[in-house]
C-alpha positions in Angstrom: -10.6 -24.5 2.0 -8.5 -25.2 -1.1 -11.0 -23.3 -3.5 -14.2 -21.7 -3.9 -17.2 -22.6 -1.4 -18.6 -26.0 -2.6 -22.2 -24.4 -2.8 -21.4 -21.8 -4.7 -22.8 -22.5 -8.7 -20.4 -22.9 -11.1 -19.1 -19.7 -13.6 -21.5 -20.0 -16.6 -20.4 -19.4 -20.3 -19.3 -15.9 -21.1 -19.1 -14.2 -24.3 -17.5 -10.4 -25.1 -16.8 -8.0 -22.2 -18.1 -10.3 -19.4 -15.8 -13.1 -20.7 -12.8 -11.3 -19.9 -13.7 -10.2 -16.6 -17.6 -11.2 -15.5 -18.4 -13.8 -12.9 -22.0 -14.3 -11.6 -22.4 -12.4 -8.6 -23.8 -14.9 -5.5 -26.7 -13.1 -4.4 -28.2 -12.1 -7.9 -27.5 -14.4 -9.9 -26.0 -12.0 -12.4 -22.6 -11.9 -13.7 -20.8 -8.8 -13.2 -20.5 -6.5 -15.8 -17.4 -5.2 -17.6 -18.8 -1.6 -16.4 -18.9 -2.9 -13.1 -15.6 -4.5 -12.9 -14.1 -1.3 -14.1 -15.9 0.7 -11.4 -14.6 -1.4 -8.9 -11.2 -1.3 -10.1 -11.5 2.6 -10.2 -11.3 2.5 -6.3 -7.6 2.1 -6.7 -7.3 5.1 -9.1 -9.7 7.0 -6.5 -7.3 5.9 -3.5 -4.3 7.0 -5.2 -3.5 10.6 -4.5 -3.6 9.4 -0.9 -1.0 6.7 -1.6 1.0 8.3 -4.0 1.0 12.3 -3.6 0.1 12.2 0.8 2.2 9.1 1.5 4.5 8.7 -0.8 6.1 11.2 -2.6 4.7 14.6 -1.7 3.2 15.4 1.5 5.6 13.6 3.5 8.8 13.2 1.8 8.7 16.9 0.8 7.0 19.0 3.6 6.4 16.6 6.9 9.9 15.2 7.2 11.8 18.4 5.6 13.7 21.2 7.1 10.7 23.1 7.3 9.2 20.9 10.7 13.3 21.4 12.3 13.8 23.9 14.8 14.8 27.2 13.1 18.2 27.2 14.7 18.9 23.5 13.6 17.5 24.4 9.7 19.9 27.5 9.6 22.9 25.4 10.5 22.2 23.3 7.1 22.6 26.4 5.0 26.1 26.4 3.4 28.0 29.6 2.1 26.7 29.3 -1.5 23.0 29.4 -0.5 22.4 25.7 -0.4 21.7 23.2 2.2 23.8 20.1 3.4 23.6 16.8 1.6 23.4 14.2 4.2 24.7 11.5 1.7 27.9 13.6 2.3 30.1 12.0 4.7 31.1 15.0 6.1 28.0 16.3 6.9 26.6 12.9 8.3 27.1 13.9 11.5 25.8 17.5 11.9 23.0 18.5 13.4 21.5 19.3 10.3 21.5 16.1 9.1 20.4 14.7 12.7 17.4 16.5 13.1 16.1 15.2 9.4 17.2 12.0 10.4 14.7 12.4 13.9 12.0 13.2 11.4 12.1 10.4 9.1 12.6 7.9 12.5 9.7 9.3 14.2 7.2 9.0 10.8 8.6 5.3 11.4 6.8 5.2 14.8 3.7 6.6 13.9 3.9 4.1 10.8 4.1 1.3 14.0 1.1 3.3 15.7 -1.0 2.8 12.6 -0.1 -0.8 12.3 -1.2 -1.4 16.1 -4.8 -0.2 15.3 -4.9 -2.4 12.2 -4.1 -5.3 13.8 -6.6 -4.8 16.5 -9.5 -3.6 14.2 -9.3 -4.9 10.5 -9.9 -8.8 11.4 -13.4 -8.4 13.3 -14.5 -5.6 11.0 -13.9 -8.1 7.9 -16.0 -10.6 10.1 -18.9 -8.0 10.5 -18.7 -7.0 6.6 -19.4 -10.9 5.2 -21.8 -11.8 8.2 -23.9 -8.5 7.6 -23.4 -8.1 3.7 -21.9 -4.9 4.2 -18.4 -4.7 2.5 -19.7 -1.8 0.3 -20.8 0.3 3.0 -17.6 -0.4 4.9 -15.6 0.8 1.2 -17.8 3.8 1.1 -17.3 5.0 5.3 -13.5 4.5 4.6 -13.5 6.8 1.3 -15.5 9.8 3.2 -13.1 9.6 6.1 -9.8 9.5 4.2 -11.5 12.7 2.0 -12.0 14.3 5.4 -8.6 13.3 6.9 -7.0 14.6 3.7 -8.9 18.0 4.1 -7.7 18.2 7.8 -4.0 18.2 6.3 -4.4 21.7 5.1 -4.0 22.8 9.1 -0.5 21.5 9.3 1.7 24.6 9.5 5.1 24.5 9.0 6.1 24.2 12.3 7.7 21.7 14.5 4.7 21.5 17.3 2.5 20.5 14.1 4.6 17.6 13.1 3.1 15.0 15.1 -0.5 16.1 14.2 0.5 15.9 10.8 2.2 12.4 11.0 -0.9 11.0 13.3 -3.0 12.0 10.6 -1.7 10.8 7.7 -1.3 7.9 9.7 -4.5 7.3 10.9 -5.8 8.0 7.0 -3.7 4.6 6.3 -5.4 2.5 9.1 -8.7 4.1 7.5 -7.9 2.9 4.2 -6.1 -0.5 5.3 -9.9 -1.2 6.6 -11.3 -0.3 3.4 -9.4 -2.2 1.7 -10.3 -5.4 3.5 -13.7 -5.1 2.2 -12.7 -3.6 -1.3 -10.4 -6.9 -1.8 -13.0 -9.1 -0.6 -15.6 -7.8 -3.1 -12.4 -9.2 -5.5 -14.3 -12.7 -5.8 -17.3 -11.5 -7.1 -16.1 -9.4 -10.2 -13.9 -12.1 -11.1 -13.6 -16.0 -11.9 -10.5 -18.4 -10.6 -9.7 -18.1 -14.6 -9.3 -14.7 -14.8 -9.0 -13.2 -10.9 -4.9 -12.5 -11.9 -6.0 -10.2 -15.0 -9.0 -8.0 -12.6 -6.5 -7.6 -9.5 -4.0 -6.6 -11.8 -6.4 -3.9 -13.5 -7.1 -2.5 -10.2 -3.3 -2.2 -9.3 -2.6 -0.5 -12.5 -4.8 1.8 -12.5 -4.1 2.7 -9.1 -0.6 3.7 -10.1 -1.2 5.0 -13.4 -3.9 7.2 -11.3 -0.7 8.4 -9.1 0.8 9.5 -12.2 -2.2 11.6 -13.3 -2.4 13.0 -9.7 1.1 13.9 -9.5 0.9 16.1 -12.8 -2.4 17.7 -11.8 -0.5 18.4 -8.5 2.7 19.7 -9.8 1.4 23.0 -11.5 0.1 24.2 -7.7 3.2 23.1 -6.5 5.6 25.3 -8.6 3.2 28.0 -9.1 2.8 28.6 -5.2 6.4 27.6 -4.9 7.8 24.7 -3.3 8.8 26.0 -0.2 5.6 27.6 0.8 3.6 25.6 3.0 0.4 26.8 1.2 1.2 24.6 -1.8 1.3 21.4 0.2 -2.0 22.2 2.0 -4.3 22.8 -1.1 -2.1 19.7 -2.9 -3.9 17.9 0.2 -7.2 19.5 -0.5 -6.8 18.5 -4.3 -6.2 14.8 -3.5 -9.6 15.0 -1.1 -11.7 16.0 -3.6 -9.8 13.4 -6.2 -11.1 10.8 -3.6 -14.2 11.8 -3.4 -15.1 12.3 -7.5 -13.1 9.0 -8.5 -15.0 6.9 -5.5 -18.3 7.5 -7.3 -18.4 5.0 -10.1 -18.1 2.3 -7.4 -20.7 3.7 -5.4 -22.9 3.8 -7.8 -22.3 0.9 -10.4 -20.9 -2.1 -8.0 -23.6 -4.0 -6.0 -23.5 -4.5 -2.7 -22.3 -8.0 -1.2 -24.3 -10.4 0.0 -24.2 -11.7 3.6 -23.4 -15.4 4.0 -25.8 -17.6 6.0 -22.7 -19.8 7.0 -21.0 -16.7 8.7 -22.2 -15.9 12.1 -23.8 -12.6 13.1 -22.2 -11.4 16.2 -21.8 -8.1 17.8 -18.3 -6.2 17.7 -16.6 -7.6 21.0 -18.0 -10.8 20.1 -16.0 -11.0 16.9 -12.7 -11.4 18.6 -13.8 -15.0 19.6 -15.2 -15.4 16.3 -12.0 -14.4 14.9 -10.0 -17.2 17.1 -12.3 -19.6 16.2 -11.7 -18.6 12.1 -7.9 -18.8 12.8 -7.6 -22.2 14.3 -9.8 -23.6 11.6 -8.0 -22.3 9.0 -4.9 -24.1 10.6 -6.7 -27.3 10.8 -8.3 -27.0 7.6 -5.9 -25.1 5.3 -2.4 -24.9 6.6 -1.1 -23.3 3.0 -3.4 -20.5 3.4 -2.2 -20.0 7.2 1.3 -19.7 6.6 1.1 -17.9 3.1 -0.4 -15.2 5.1 2.3 -15.3 7.9 5.0 -15.3 5.1 3.1 -12.0 3.1 2.9 -10.5 6.6 6.5 -10.2 6.9 7.4 -9.6 2.5 4.1 -7.3 2.9 5.6 -4.8 5.7 8.9 -5.0 3.4 6.5 -3.6 0.6 4.6 -1.1 2.8 8.5 0.5 3.7 9.4 0.8 0.5 6.0 3.2 0.0 6.5 4.8 3.2 10.6 5.4 3.2 11.5 5.1 -0.5 10.7 8.8 -1.4 12.3 9.9 2.0 15.3 8.2 1.1 15.7 9.8 -2.1 15.1 13.4 -0.9 16.7 13.2 2.6 19.4 10.6 2.0 20.3 11.0 -1.8 19.5 14.8 -2.3 16.9 14.8 -4.5 15.8 17.9 -5.3 12.2 19.0 -5.1 11.4 18.2 -9.4 13.7 15.0 -9.2 11.8 13.9 -6.5 8.2 15.1 -8.5 9.8 13.6 -11.7 10.8 10.3 -10.4 7.1 10.3 -8.7 5.6 10.2 -12.5 8.3 7.7 -13.7 7.8 5.2 -10.6 4.0 4.9 -10.6 4.3 4.8 -14.5 6.5 1.7 -14.3 5.1 0.5 -11.8 1.6 0.4 -13.3 2.7 -0.8 -16.9 4.3 -4.1 -15.1 1.9 -4.5 -13.1 -1.1 -4.7 -15.7 1.5 -6.8 -17.8 2.0 -9.1 -14.7 -1.7 -9.8 -14.5 -1.9 -12.0 -17.4 1.3 -13.6 -16.6 0.0 -14.4 -13.3 -2.6 -16.2 -15.2 -0.4 -18.3 -16.8 2.3 -19.3 -14.7 0.3 -19.0 -11.5 0.9 -16.3 -8.4 3.6 -18.1 -6.7 6.0 -17.9 -9.1 6.0 -14.4 -9.8 5.7 -13.2 -6.4 9.5 -15.3 -5.8 10.7 -13.5 -9.4 9.3 -10.0 -7.9 10.4 -10.2 -4.2 13.9 -12.0 -5.3 14.0 -8.6 -7.6 13.0 -6.3 -5.1 15.9 -7.8 -2.5 18.6 -7.2 -4.9 17.8 -4.1 -5.7 17.3 -2.8 -1.9 21.1 -4.3 -1.2 22.6 -2.2 -4.9 21.0 1.0 -3.7 23.0 0.7 -0.6 26.1 -0.9 -2.3 26.5 1.8 -4.8 25.4 4.7 -2.9 28.4 6.4 -3.5 27.7 7.1 -6.9 25.4 9.4 -6.3 21.5 9.9 -7.3 21.8 7.8 -10.5 21.9 4.8 -8.5 18.4 5.6 -7.2 17.3 6.6 -10.2 17.8 2.8 -11.9 17.5 0.7 -8.9 14.3 2.8 -7.4 12.3 2.1 -11.1 13.3 -1.4 -10.9 11.8 -1.4 -7.5 8.6 -0.1 -8.7 8.6 -2.3 -11.4 8.8 -5.3 -8.8 6.5 -3.9 -6.2 3.1 -3.8 -7.9 3.2 -7.4 -9.4 3.8 -8.7 -6.1 0.9 -6.8 -4.5 -1.5 -7.6 -7.3 -0.3 -11.4 -7.3 -0.7 -11.6 -3.5 -3.7 -10.7 -3.5 -5.0 -12.9 -6.4 -3.3 -16.0 -4.6 -5.2 -15.5 -1.6 -9.0 -14.7 -3.5 -7.7 -18.1 -5.1 -7.4 -19.7 -1.8 -10.9 -18.6 0.0 -14.0 -19.8 -0.4 -16.4 -17.2 -1.6 -18.3 -17.1 1.9 -15.0 -16.0 3.8 -13.3 -13.4 1.7 -13.8 -10.4 4.1 -12.5 -12.5 7.2 -9.9 -14.0 5.3 -9.2 -10.4 3.8 -9.6 -9.0 7.2 -7.0 -11.8 8.8 -4.8 -10.9 5.8 -4.8 -7.0 6.5 -4.2 -8.2 10.0 -1.4 -10.6 9.5 0.0 -7.5 7.0 -0.1 -5.7 10.3 0.8 -8.0 12.8 4.7 -7.5 11.3 4.1 -4.0 10.9 6.7 -3.0 13.4 9.2 -4.9 11.4 10.2 -2.3 8.6 9.7 0.8 10.9 11.8 -0.8 13.2 14.2 -1.6 10.9 14.6 1.8 9.3 14.7 3.5 12.8 17.3 1.0 13.9 19.8 1.1 11.2 19.3 5.1 11.1 20.1 5.2 15.0 22.9 2.6 14.6 24.6 3.8 11.5 23.7 7.5 11.8 22.5 8.0 7.9 19.7 8.0 6.2 20.7 5.8 3.5 21.5 3.2 5.7 17.5 2.8 5.9 17.2 0.9 3.0 19.2 -1.8 4.2 16.2 -2.4 7.4 14.0 -2.6 4.2 15.8 -5.1 2.1 16.3 -7.6 5.1 12.5 -7.8 6.0 12.0 -8.4 1.9 14.6 -10.9 2.1 13.0 -12.8 5.4 9.7 -12.5 3.5 11.2 -14.3 0.4 12.6 -16.9 2.6 9.2 -18.1 4.5 7.3 -18.1 1.5 9.6 -20.0 -0.2 8.6 -22.9 2.4 4.9 -23.1 1.6 3.6 -25.4 0.1 0.2 -24.6 -1.8 -2.2 -27.0 -3.9 -0.9 -27.7 -7.2 -3.9 -25.9 -9.1 -3.8 -23.1 -6.7 0.1 -21.7 -6.1 1.1 -22.6 -9.9 
């Protein structure tokens, strides 16, 4: 399992747009066109409002974990004489009931993420195996898209009241679960719209469009937030509806233009529960026949959980830990997605030139350094988070895209769904690490800013594990 399926036909000569992105479709004998590749990548664009607006920069950070969901008496205790609220990054306020309440909301959001990780662990690999066996990857992506849109519509009914906190938290967590299940099949389709020579560019195209889509989605939502009012729950409810509509509309190109994946005769067709037995055999076979892939997925499980921590808690850290204003969080979100999008598009070409392993190691090292610098220089205020946070974003996208391209290079075409199901699973096997580290550091040290140490620690462990993995020379480099 060190390369593509031995029975798969070799890539044919390519010209023009197909030379840049095409790959022979294993079912039809036709090459993927540029239109099909771009349509595939547009799914990243379609999903980005959920990732950027709901999960990271707006809905969770500025609404669900904000003072709007504190008990009224606790919320009023944080009000200062000048009409502003306490900055919980200042030592004189850190131990107050108000700041502790905000810390609790962030901690509880971490536990909701933990619960989502358990569901991914149980579902993702067997659903990937089912998609491989039945040739239904595109159907799984379509189902996930519709479900995520419905969950985003449901957020309209989350009122700014403590008793609605868990409804909102678990709704977003469930959408994250569904999105991860959709990603299993979406990632597995990468091998069908790329070749070993350009898989880094194609993967980077998807990630890059996603980040740029995040910029556009934030710009679209800003007028609503300011016209309705940043302290009005209705603004955040309308934002959720906008994100749902965006998801539906921009997923249409993929559904129309990208062919359904073929089924593979070598993949066993079984029922849902028996898929777990097939999964166990697949893991055992993977360990016997392709140890680099096995150990890579374990290392990636740790550092990808660290990346998930950056997304899940980064904007919360900015808003509740460093005292970013509403406008600062929005502007930071725009800048962060722009930086991440550009760096990911550039990194796709670097991936094809120097190899994904080297690029991942460089990016992870940058992430670890920036995480600990944020903590060490926290007393300098928001400027530290602006600089280091944007540098963090410059490293996150390349790490994600190159991890996906590396695994695609390692996996035969007939096992893409199963292996990416395992990839999603191993990414969630360690899903408790970042939320646990975040919550424990908040619990031990009593301030939100300390949570960045927990995330930095997880990234460091993942980097060390990756350095211990030995890849075939023609894949890892």
